[in-house]
SEVEX-734000 format. One record per residue (C-alpha): x, y, z. Coordinates in steps of 0.5 Angstrom, whole numbers, padded with zeros to 4 digits, always signed. Each point is the difference from the previous one (the first is absolute). Last residue first. Example, Ala and Ser with C-alpha at 12.3 -4.5 7.8 and 13.67 -1.06 7.14 Angstrom:
2
+0027-0002+0014-0002-0007+0002
This chain:
614
+0024+0001-0012-0001+0003+0007-0007+0003+0002-0003-0007+0002-0006+0002+0004-0002-0006+0005+0007-0003+0001+0002-0007+0000+0006-0004+0003-0004-0003+0005-0007+0000+0000-0003+0006+0004-0008-0001+0001+0000-0007+0000+0006-0001+0006+0000-0008+0000-0002-0005+0004-0001-0006-0005-0007+0000+0001-0001+0007-0001+0004+0000-0007-0004-0006-0002-0007+0004+0002+0002+0007-0004+0002-0004-0006-0007-0004+0000-0003+0007+0002+0003+0003-0006-0002-0006-0005-0007+0000+0003-0001+0007-0003+0004-0001-0006-0006-0003-0003-0005+0006+0001+0004+0006-0004+0003-0005-0005-0007-0002-0002-0001+0007-0004+0001-0003-0007-0003-0006+0002-0007+0003+0001-0002-0002+0007-0002-0006+0004+0001+0000+0008+0005-0004+0003+0000-0008+0001+0006-0002+0004+0003-0007-0002+0005-0004+0005+0003-0006+0000-0003-0002-0007-0002-0007-0002-0007+0002+0000-0002+0001-0007-0004+0004-0004+0001+0008-0001-0006+0004-0001+0004+0007-0001+0001+0005+0006+0007-0002+0001+0006+0000+0005+0003-0007+0000+0005-0003+0005+0004-0006-0001+0005-0005+0003+0004-0003-0005+0002-0008-0001+0001+0000-0007-0007-0002-0002-0002+0006+0003+0005+0004-0004-0003-0002-0006-0007+0000+0002+0001+0008+0001+0002+0000-0007-0006-0003-0003-0004+0004+0005+0003+0006-0003-0002-0002-0007-0007-0002+0001-0001+0007+0004+0003+0005-0005-0007+0003-0004-0003+0000+0007+0005+0005+0002+0001+0000+0008+0005-0005+0002+0006+0001+0004+0004-0006+0002+0005-0001+0006+0005-0005+0000+0003-0003+0007+0005-0005-0001-0002-0006+0004+0003-0005-0004+0004+0002-0006-0001+0006-0005+0007+0003-0003+0000-0004-0006-0007+0003-0002+0004+0007-0001+0003-0002-0006-0005+0001-0006-0006-0004+0003-0001+0006+0005+0000+0005-0006-0008-0001-0001-0001+0002+0007+0003+0007-0001+0005-0001+0006+0002+0003+0007+0005-0001+0004+0001-0001+0008+0006+0000+0004-0003+0001+0007+0003+0006+0003-0007+0001+0004-0001+0008-0001+0003+0001-0007+0000-0007-0003-0007-0001+0001-0003+0007-0002+0005-0001-0007-0004-0007-0001-0007+0003+0001+0002+0006-0005+0003-0005-0005-0006-0005+0001-0005+0006-0001+0004+0002-0007-0001-0007-0002-0008+0000+0002+0000+0006-0005+0001-0006-0006+0002-0006+0003+0002-0002+0007+0005-0004+0005+0003+0002+0006+0006-0005+0003+0003-0001+0007+0006-0001+0003+0003-0001+0007-0006-0003+0003-0001+0002+0008-0006+0004-0001-0004-0006-0004-0005-0002+0006+0000+0007+0003-0002+0003-0007-0006-0004-0001-0003+0002+0007+0001+0007-0002-0003+0000-0006-0006-0003+0003+0000+0005+0006+0000+0006-0005-0006-0002-0004-0004+0006+0002+0005+0004-0003-0003-0003-0007-0007+0002+0002+0003+0007+0001+0004+0000-0007-0007-0001-0003-0003+0006+0004+0005+0005-0002+0000-0003-0008-0007+0001-0001+0001+0007-0004+0005-0003-0004-0004-0006-0002-0006+0005-0002+0005+0004-0004+0003-0006-0004-0007-0002-0002-0001+0006-0002+0006+0000-0004-0002-0007-0003-0007+0002-0002+0003+0007-0004+0005-0004-0004+0006+0003-0001+0004+0006-0004-0005+0006+0002+0007+0003+0000-0002+0005+0006-0004-0006+0003+0006-0005-0001+0005+0005+0003-0004+0001+0006-0001-0008+0001+0007+0000+0000+0001+0005+0005-0005-0003+0005+0004-0007-0001+0006+0004+0001-0003+0003+0007-0002-0007+0002+0006-0003-0001+0004+0005+0003-0005-0001+0006+0001-0007+0000+0008+0001+0001+0000+0006+0005-0004-0005+0004+0005-0005+0001+0007+0002-0001+0005-0003+0005+0004+0005+0003-0006+0001+0005-0001+0008+0001-0005+0001-0005-0003+0007+0001-0007+0001-0004-0002-0004-0005-0003+0006-0004+0003-0002-0007+0002+0006-0004+0000+0003-0007+0006+0004-0003+0001+0003-0006+0006+0003-0004+0005-0003+0005+0005+0003+0004-0004+0003+0006-0004-0007+0001+0007-0004+0000+0003+0004+0006-0006-0001+0004-0006+0006+0001-0005-0005+0002+0002-0007+0002-0003-0006-0003+0003+0001-0007-0002-0001-0007+0004+0004-0005-0002+0002-0007+0005+0002-0005+0000+0002-0007+0005-0002-0005+0005+0004-0003+0007-0003+0001+0002+0004+0006-0007-0002+0003+0002-0007+0000+0006+0001+0003-0002+0004+0005-0005-0005+0002+0005-0006+0000+0004+0004+0005-0006+0001+0004-0002-0007+0000+0007-0002+0002+0000+0005+0006-0006-0003+0003-0003+0007+0003-0007+0000-0002-0001-0004+0006-0005-0005-0003+0003+0000-0007-0003-0001-0006+0003+0003-0007-0004+0001-0006+0003+0002-0007-0004+0002-0005+0003-0001-0007-0002+0004-0006+0005+0006+0001+0006-0006+0000+0003-0005+0003+0003-0007-0002+0004-0002+0006+0008+0000+0001+0001-0006+0004+0003+0003+0006-0005+0005+0002-0006-0005+0001+0004-0005+0004+0000+0003+0007-0008+0002-0002-0002-0007-0001-0004+0001-0007-0007-0002-0002-0002+0001-0007-0006+0002-0003-0003+0000-0007-0006+0004+0000-0007-0004-0002-0004+0004+0006-0004-0005+0004+0005-0006-0001+0006+0003-0001-0001+0005+0006-0003-0005+0004+0006-0005-0001+0005+0005+0001-0003+0003+0006+0001-0007+0003+0007-0001-0001+0001+0007+0003-0003-0002+0007+0006-0005-0001+0005+0006-0001-0003+0003+0006+0002-0006+0004+0007+0000-0002+0002+0006-0004-0004+0004-0005-0001+0002-0007-0006+0000-0005+0001+0002-0007-0005+0001-0005+0001+0000-0007-0002+0003-0007-0005+0005+0003-0003+0004-0005-0007-0002+0002+0001+0002+0007+0002+0007-0002-0006+0001-0005-0005-0003+0006+0003+0005+0004+0004-0001+0007-0002+0005+0005+0001-0002+0007+0000+0002+0007-0008+0000+0000+0000-0007-0002-0007-0003-0001-0002-0007-0001-0006+0001-0005-0007-0002+0003-0004-0006+0000+0004-0004+0005-0001+0004+0006+0004+0006+0003+0007-0001-0003+0005+0005+0001-0003+0003+0006+0004-0005+0005+0003-0006-0004+0006+0001+0004-0004+0001+0006-0004-0007-0001+0006-0003-0001+0004+0002+0006-0006-0001+0004-0001-0007-0002+0008-0001+0000+0000+0002+0008+0001-0007+0002+0006-0001-0004+0003+0006+0003-0002-0002+0007+0004-0007-0001+0006+0004-0003+0000+0005+0006+0000-0006+0005-0004-0003+0006-0006+0004-0002-0003+0005+0006+0000+0006-0004+0007-0001-0003+0002+0007-0001+0002+0004-0006-0008+0001-0001+0000+0004+0006+0003+0006-0003-0006+0001-0004+0003+0001-0007-0003+0007-0003+0007+0003-0002+0000+0008+0000+0005+0003-0005+0004+0006+0001+0002+0004-0006+0007+0002-0001+0003+0006-0002+0007+0001-0002+0007+0003+0002+0005+0000-0005+0005-0005+0003+0003-0002-0007-0004-0007+0000-0006+0003+0003-0001+0003+0007-0005-0001+0005+0000+0004+0007-0004-0003+0006-0004+0003+0006-0001+0000+0007+0005-0005+0003+0005+0001-0006+0001-0004-0006+0005+0002-0005-0002-0004-0007+0003-0002-0006-0003-0002-0007+0004-0005-0004-0006-0005-0001-0007+0003+0002-0002+0000+0007-0007-0001+0003-0002+0005+0005-0005-0003+0005-0006+0002+0004-0003-0006+0004+0004+0001+0006+0002-0004+0006-0003-0007-0001+0002+0000-0007+0008+0000+0002+0002-0007-0002-0006-0001-0005+0003+0006-0005+0006-0004-0002+0007+0003+0000-0001+0004+0006+0001+0007+0002-0004+0004+0006-0001+0007+0001-0002+0004+0007-0003+0007+0001-0007-0003-0001+0001-0006-0005+0003-0001-0007+0002-0007-0003+0006+0000-0005+0000-0005-0005+0006-0004-0002+0001-0006-0006+0006-0002-0003+0002+0002-0008+0003+0006+0003-0001+0004+0006+0001+0005+0005+0000+0002+0007+0003+0005+0005-0002+0000+0007+0000+0007+0004+0001+0004+0006+0006-0004+0003+0005+0003-0006+0007-0001+0002-0002-0006+0004-0002-0003-0007-0006-0004-0003-0001-0003-0006-0006-0004-0003+0002-0004-0007-0004-0003-0005+0004-0003-0005+0001-0003-0007+0007-0001-0004+0006+0005-0002+0001+0005+0006+0005+0006-0002-0006+0005-0001-0002-0003+0007+0006+0002+0004-0001+0007-0003-0007+0001+0002+0001-0002+0007+0006+0005+0000-0005+0005-0002-0005-0002+0005+0005+0001+0006+0003+0006-0003-0006+0004-0001-0001+0003+0007+0008+0001+0001+0001+0005-0005+0003-0003-0006+0008-0002+0000-0001-0007-0001+0006-0005+0000-0001-0003+0007-0007-0001-0002+0002-0004-0006+0004-0005+0004-0005-0001+0005-0005-0001-0005+0004-0006-0003+0001-0003+0007-0007+0000+0001-0001-0003-0007+0006-0005+0000-0003-0004+0005-0006-0003-0004+0004-0005-0004+0001-0004+0006+0006-0004+0002+0000+0004+0006+0005+0004+0005+0003+0004-0006+0006+0005+0001+0000+0007-0003+0007+0003-0002-0001+0003-0007+0003-0006-0003-0006-0004+0004-0005+0005-0003+0002-0001-0007+0000-0008+0001-0006+0000+0003-0003+0004-0006+0002-0005-0005-0002-0006+0004-0007+0004+0001-0001+0000-0007-0007-0004+0000-0003+0004+0006-0006-0005+0002-0006+0002+0003-0003+0002+0007+0005+0005+0004+0000+0002+0007+0005+0005+0001+0004+0004+0006+0004+0006+0000+0005+0003+0005+0003-0007+0002+0007+0003-0002+0001-0007-0004-0007+0001-0003-0006-0004+0003-0004-0006-0003-0007-0001+0003+0000-0006-0002+0002-0007+0001+0007-0002-0003+0004+0000+0006-0006-0004+0004+0000-0005-0005-0004-0003-0005+0005-0001-0006+0003+0005-0004-0003+0004-0006-0007-0003-0001-0003-0001+0006-0007+0002+0002+0000+0006+0005-0005+0003+0005+0002+0007+0001-0001+0006+0004+0000+0008+0000+0000+0005+0006-0002+0006+0003-0003+0002+0007+0005-0003+0004-0001-0004+0006+0005-0006-0001+0002-0003+0007-0003-0006+0000+0003-0002-0007+0007-0001+0004-0002-0006+0003-0001-0004-0007-0006-0005+0001-0005+0004-0002+0004+0000-0007-0002-0007+0000-0007+0001-0001+0002+0003-0007+0002-0007-0002+0007-0003-0002+0007+0004-0001+0000+0006+0005+0000+0007+0000+0001+0006+0004+0003+0007-0002-0001+0006+0005+0002+0007-0004+0003+0005+0004+0000+0002+0007-0007+0003+0001-0003-0006-0004-0001+0000-0007-0003-0007-0001+0002-0006-0005-0003-0007+0000+0001-0007-0002-0002-0006-0003+0002-0007-0003-0002-0006-0004-0006+0003-0004-0006-0002-0003-0005+0005-0003-0006-0002+0005+0005+0003+0006-0002+0007-0002-0005+0001+0005+0005-0002+0005+0004+0005-0003-0005+0005+0001-0001-0002+0008+0008+0001+0001+0000+0007-0003-0006+0002+0003+0003-0002+0007+0007+0003-0001-0002+0007-0003-0002+0003+0007-0006+0005-0002+0001+0007-0002+0001-0001-0007+0005-0004-0005-0001-0007-0002+0003-0005-0005-0002-0007-0003+0003-0005-0005-0001-0007-0002+0005-0004-0004-0002-0003-0007
């Protein structure tokens, strides 16, 4: 969950590395550091704290080298401390390494290296890597130009776990070696210079041309070229891909925070996700990149939707759509649990995996299991060429653009939009659903961007209510049916960025225990968008009002009464896709509660954007 940057070229590396780290701050981290190759060897500067704290270290002013690597760390092994920060060097100070991932067998490797005379200065799992490279480098007798790569390969053969690695050496100052396994890494190409990063946005302002690495591939990167090798160090060719994201999309564009910017970008991200897949309500949904036949879909016994966090909440909406429109039993699984419960999978199973980054470790591991057991796999991601899209049989993309804030907003609504279109595509292929309902859904999907904008125009009202309740320590979210799935997402957003303890419950479960927690001035937020469930939902709200709760209601139904503290009306829409609209006020509410508390909205504590460890 760390951030990685590297540079080799004709410019001083330091400003490029620091700028890249700043662009990776959204991943979450507790320390930062850089290594550059200087005339007298490797200079290694690192510190607990923010990237900007590196500028307070006097020695950084002397860095002029044109080759360097950099890192932001999110602590796993060893507390946040200067000694545990990356980059790590071997005892001879001739190799420097940054590492994203977890080395699971580091105890064993550390014990081995200690017996060989190596000393360790940190508590991390990562420090074994440079020392292991040094150990093998000393043993090799091959020609000098091949020794560095061979030593890295031998070291990686000993590693168990996940890693993305950048390695520089004072013995080979003309190159950087990188490799990956279950952690993301990309190489950006410029003119007589090359860039490396764990995330495309960090180096998008320098280049739009990228090499995308697969697991167990090795690369020797020079200033004017890159040599690629497979797991056996056999040379391979890689295609250069053009990434069409606008670099300015990773900037705030006048908004106070990335999260607020991304909330307000949702009309655009939804419109672009719809794209040419749906042009009007009378024509079929088109997926040029899919080819599921009626015969295949008719023979499906089950669909799994597998994801983590916010993406899993989007999957709950997908379940309702697929079951209602296609009559195919659909289960939603948390990716981190999926592998360990021995799921029933065969060749009549379709497994759909949703991940914004395409690098979520648990989700990728679940996909590999499903594929190994014979299921067809379909990945939904926001990042072209990400790891999961290369592992899956099929992939389709949301077009949300870079999402920088840790708390996901526009990715969630784009995911639901895409799953809605996918469900309609399946239903039209199967001819399984009422044509009138399908036409109504398509019309509503096309209206989404304008309806989202209408809700965004109510931001000040939501802000006003948030500022009345921001000091509360507990809040509750209620909903029935798909409104419950939105409650889960609203509660998660509030937890993530405001640190308010919140829980989401299906409204009918209130009286089965949670109502014991309701007391004077506790805030209860209820979502009501299904006309068939209005009366029962109102009854639940009255139960909490009777016990002294403050209430916020998000609804597009005709609700009578004036004893609610805040009632926000949102546009009408088919209940199957209502979560795309009803979540917007909850995103804004969480944002304004966090701002009222004076917190860092974009970088909440202990969280990272791309969860690349299990």
